Structure formats: structure tokens, C-alpha cells
C-alpha positions in Angstrom: 32.9 -33.7 53.6 30.2 -31.6 51.7 32.5 -30.3 49.0 33.2 -33.8 48.5 29.9 -34.9 48.0 29.2 -31.5 45.7 32.3 -32.6 43.6 30.9 -36.4 43.4 27.9 -34.8 41.7 29.4 -32.2 39.7 31.4 -34.8 38.0 28.4 -37.2 37.3 28.6 -37.9 33.6 25.4 -36.6 31.9 23.1 -39.5 30.0 21.3 -38.1 27.1 19.3 -39.8 24.6 20.2 -40.3 20.9 17.9 -40.1 18.1 18.3 -43.8 17.6 17.0 -44.0 21.3 13.9 -42.1 20.8 13.2 -43.9 17.4 13.6 -47.4 18.8 11.0 -46.6 21.9 8.4 -45.2 19.3 8.7 -48.2 16.9 7.9 -50.4 20.2 4.9 -48.2 21.2 3.7 -47.6 17.5 3.5 -51.5 16.6 2.6 -52.8 20.2 -0.2 -50.1 21.6 -3.2 -52.6 21.7 -1.6 -55.5 22.0 -1.3 -56.0 25.5 -4.9 -54.0 26.5 -6.3 -55.1 29.8 -9.1 -53.8 31.6 -6.7 -52.9 34.6 -4.2 -51.1 33.1 -5.1 -50.6 29.1 -1.8 -49.5 27.7 -0.3 -49.3 30.2 2.3 -52.5 29.7 2.8 -51.2 26.1 3.4 -47.6 27.6 6.1 -49.6 29.8 7.4 -51.5 27.5 8.0 -48.8 24.7 10.0 -46.9 27.5 12.5 -50.0 28.3 15.4 -48.8 25.8 15.4 -45.5 27.0 15.1 -46.5 30.7 17.7 -49.1 30.9 20.1 -46.3 29.4 19.5 -43.6 32.0 19.2 -46.0 34.9 22.0 -48.0 35.1 21.1 -48.7 38.9 18.7 -51.7 38.8 16.8 -50.2 41.9 16.2 -47.1 40.1 15.8 -48.7 36.7 12.9 -50.9 38.8 11.2 -48.0 40.1 11.4 -46.3 36.8 9.6 -49.4 35.2 6.8 -49.8 38.0 6.4 -45.8 37.4 5.3 -46.6 33.8 3.3 -49.8 34.5 0.2 -47.8 35.8 -3.0 -47.2 33.7 -2.5 -45.2 30.5 -5.2 -44.9 27.6 -5.3 -42.7 25.0 -5.4 -42.7 21.2 -2.0 -44.3 20.2 -1.0 -41.7 17.3 -1.9 -38.1 18.6 -1.0 -39.2 22.4 2.9 -39.8 21.3 3.7 -36.4 22.5 3.2 -37.9 26.0 5.6 -40.6 25.5 8.3 -37.8 24.1 7.5 -35.5 27.0 7.9 -38.7 29.3 11.3 -39.3 28.0 12.5 -35.7 28.2 11.3 -36.0 32.1 13.0 -39.4 32.7 16.3 -37.8 31.3 16.1 -34.9 33.4 15.3 -37.0 36.4 18.1 -39.3 35.9 20.6 -36.5 35.4 19.4 -34.1 38.2 16.8 -35.9 40.0 14.5 -32.9 40.6 11.5 -34.4 38.7 9.3 -36.5 41.2 7.4 -39.5 40.4 4.2 -37.5 40.7 5.0 -35.2 38.1 5.7 -37.6 35.4 2.4 -39.9 36.4 0.4 -36.1 36.7 1.6 -35.4 33.1 0.6 -38.5 31.4 -2.6 -38.8 33.3 -3.6 -35.2 32.7 -2.7 -35.4 29.0 -4.5 -38.6 28.0 -7.9 -37.5 27.6 -7.7 -34.2 25.8 -5.1 -35.7 23.0 -7.2 -38.6 22.8 -10.3 -36.2 21.7 -7.8 -34.7 18.8 -6.8 -38.0 17.9 -10.3 -40.0 17.4 -11.7 -36.8 15.5 -8.8 -36.6 13.2 -7.7 -40.0 12.6 -10.9 -42.2 13.1 -13.5 -39.3 12.2 -12.0 -38.0 9.4 -8.7 -39.9 7.7 -9.7 -43.2 8.0 -13.2 -42.3 6.3 -11.7 -40.5 3.5 -9.1 -43.0 2.6 -11.1 -46.1 3.2 -14.1 -44.1 1.1 -11.9 -43.9 -1.6 -10.4 -47.2 -1.5 -14.3 -48.5 -1.7 -14.7 -46.5 -4.7 -11.7 -48.3 -6.4 -12.5 -51.8 -5.0 -16.2 -51.7 -6.4 -15.0 -51.7 -9.9 -12.6 -54.9 -9.0 -9.5 -52.1 -9.2 -6.7 -53.5 -7.4 -5.8 -50.1 -5.4 -8.6 -50.7 -3.6 -6.6 -53.0 -1.6 -3.7 -50.9 -1.9 -5.1 -47.4 -0.6 -5.9 -48.3 2.8 -2.4 -49.4 3.5 -1.9 -45.0 3.2 -4.1 -44.5 6.8 -0.9 -46.7 8.0 1.8 -44.8 6.7 0.3 -41.4 7.4 -0.4 -42.1 11.2 3.1 -43.6 11.3 4.0 -40.5 10.1 2.2 -38.1 12.3 3.1 -40.2 15.5 6.9 -40.6 14.8 6.9 -36.8 14.6 5.0 -35.9 17.5 6.7 -38.3 19.4 10.3 -36.4 18.6 8.5 -33.2 19.1 7.4 -34.2 22.7 10.8 -35.0 23.6 12.7 -31.8 21.9 10.1 -29.2 23.9 9.4 -31.1 26.7 6.1 -30.5 29.2 5.5 -27.0 27.3 5.1 -28.8 24.1 1.8 -30.3 24.3 0.4 -27.1 26.4 1.4 -24.7 23.3 -0.2 -27.6 20.8 -3.4 -27.5 22.9 -3.4 -23.5 23.1 -2.8 -22.7 19.4 -5.8 -21.6 17.6 -5.2 -23.7 14.6 -5.9 -26.9 16.5 -9.5 -26.1 17.0 -9.6 -25.0 13.1 -7.9 -28.1 12.2 -10.7 -30.2 14.0 -13.7 -28.2 12.6 -12.3 -28.3 9.4 -11.7 -32.2 9.0 -15.0 -32.7 10.6 -16.5 -30.8 8.1 -14.7 -32.9 5.5 -15.6 -36.2 6.9 -19.4 -35.3 6.9 -19.1 -34.4 3.3 -17.6 -37.8 2.9 -20.2 -39.7 4.8 -22.9 -37.7 2.6 -21.2 -39.0 -0.6 -20.6 -42.1 0.4 -24.1 -42.3 1.6 -25.8 -40.8 -1.4 -23.4 -43.5 -4.0 -23.5 -46.7 -1.9 -26.6 -47.0 -0.1 -29.6 -47.9 -2.5 -33.0 -48.7 -1.9 -36.4 -48.6 -3.7 -39.8 -49.6 -3.4 -41.9 -51.7 -5.6 -45.0 -50.8 -4.1 -47.8 -49.6 -6.9 -51.5 -48.9 -6.5 -54.3 -47.7 -8.3 -56.5 -44.5 -7.6 -59.7 -43.9 -9.9 -58.2 -46.4 -12.6 -54.8 -44.7 -12.5 -51.9 -46.7 -11.7 -49.6 -44.8 -9.0 -46.0 -46.1 -8.3 -44.7 -44.9 -4.9 -41.0 -44.5 -5.8 -42.2 -42.2 -8.5 -43.7 -39.8 -6.1 -40.7 -40.4 -3.4 -38.3 -39.3 -6.1 -40.3 -36.3 -7.0 -40.0 -34.9 -3.5 -36.5 -35.7 -3.2 -34.5 -38.4 -5.1 -32.7 -40.8 -2.6 -35.0 -40.2 0.1 -35.3 -43.4 1.4 -31.2 -44.3 1.3 -31.6 -41.0 3.2 -33.7 -42.1 5.9 -32.1 -45.6 6.3 -28.6 -43.9 6.9 -30.8 -41.6 9.6 -32.2 -44.7 11.1 -29.3 -46.7 11.5 -27.5 -43.7 12.9 -30.2 -42.9 15.4 -30.0 -46.6 16.7 -26.1 -46.2 17.1 -26.5 -43.2 19.3 -29.6 -43.7 21.2 -30.3 -47.4 21.0 -27.1 -49.9 20.4 -23.6 -50.2 19.3 -24.0 -53.7 18.5 -22.9 -53.5 14.8 -22.8 -57.3 14.0 -26.9 -57.5 15.2 -27.9 -54.4 13.3 -26.0 -55.8 10.1 -28.0 -58.7 10.4 -31.0 -57.0 11.1 -30.5 -54.8 7.9 -30.2 -58.1 5.8 -33.0 -59.8 7.7 -35.4 -56.5 6.9 -34.2 -56.4 3.2 -35.0 -60.0 3.0 -38.4 -59.6 4.3 -39.3 -57.0 2.4 -38.2 -58.1 -1.3 -40.2 -61.2 -0.4 -43.8 -59.4 0.2 -42.8 -57.0 -3.1 -42.1 -53.9 -0.5 -38.7 -53.3 -1.5 
């Protein structure tokens, strides 16, 4: 009897995911990652939605498919592009579970939970802190002169993140659960983050110096000599007022409030008031 069961298990046909299956899953995630965000599960629904094409192929039994879907409806929240190795690893583990049955629910959930944070840190630093700043900064320089490239260049950010996400998704599936571990332990990741952070700071400094403008119109007389305050400030450090504005806004954002709309309105009102009384 035992030999019969073993023969049936050995005769079970292996179900393997194809490149088409993996790509279809990625496309679902890329275009829907932020669509279903909610406080309870964040990106959990989008994660499950991206897994459906592959899960349907791996689990033909309705009970097993239902269990897999419920498994991926749990809380998930990470950076949309650089978290994609997690999805690839998950597909690899689901494939092994469907064929061998040795991987538990806890192992799959644990991998997802454990890698959400570290990969978010990498993605936020590179994508939002550096790539977007640089690309949009270049677009602004064209747009401010009326060049149509100012409206086209921002799409480069979407194309670059699409390319990164797709390749990391495939990498996660190909190498399995060891892939992200090797990425995180590699020295070049820290060097990349440091280099991109420095480059992003240079870009922010250049943009601040170029596009933040503030001068004072204050004048006063000492011993019959007219003193122009702006000339004194320029002799100390050209552009010192725009620099103080940037540092002031940074201080507010970091320590006081991140209500961007309210801060922007405050800047406009201060400028209007300053111009009205002759300060600026």
C-alpha cells in the first residue's frame, strides 16, 4: 500500500512557471501596487492580485488555491520597485510548495514580512530620494524655458523603475530566497546608496541655488551714506537669503510639520506681505 502511494506521488507531474507567467504577474503588480491601499492591509490586496495567474496554474485544487489566496491577502507594505525580489521569491517558494509540499505557510509569510523593511529602505533612497530628484530636476530646467522636453523627461522615471522592478522580480524567482540575502549582504549596495545620496544632495543644492530667489529691498542711511542691505548680504555670501529659506523649510518639514500644502500657502502669504511692506 505504501509503495502505491509513493508511486502516485512520484508520478505527479511537475508544474513549472514560465517566463510569460512571471511577467504577467509582474505587470499586475507594477500597474496596481498602490491602487488597493488600505490601513488594514496596505498593499496586501495588490500583492495577492499579482499572484493570481501563477497560483491558478500551480494549484488546480480549489481548496489549495483558496488557501494560497488567503495566504497572500495578509498585510504587505514595501517600496513598489525594489521590493519585487520578494514577489519573485514568493513565486519560487509557491512553485516548490505546489510540487514538493515541503514549504509551510509560515515560511512564505516570514520571508515577505522579514524583507519588507530592508528593501523599502533601499528603494526609497534610490528611487524617491535620488532618481526622481535628478530626473524631475532636469525636466524643470527644460520646462522653465518652455521646452517640450520638460513634459516628456519625467516619463523616464517610470521607464527606469519599470526596468528595475521587472529584472529584480525575475532575479527573485530565479535565485529564490537566497537572492535578496545576497543582495543585502553585498558591499556594493551600501556604496550605491551612499553615492546616490550624495548625488541627490548635489542636485538639491544646485536646484535650490538656481530656482529659489529672494532679495531684500531694505535700505537705510548711516552718517549720510545710503546702505543697501542686499549688498551687504551679497558681500558676506551670495545667495544667503535663498539658502536660509531652504534651511528654514527643511527645519519645518523635519521637526514641525509635513503639511506641504499649508507650508506652501504660508510661503506665498509671507512673500506677498514682505513685498507689500517693502521688505522683499
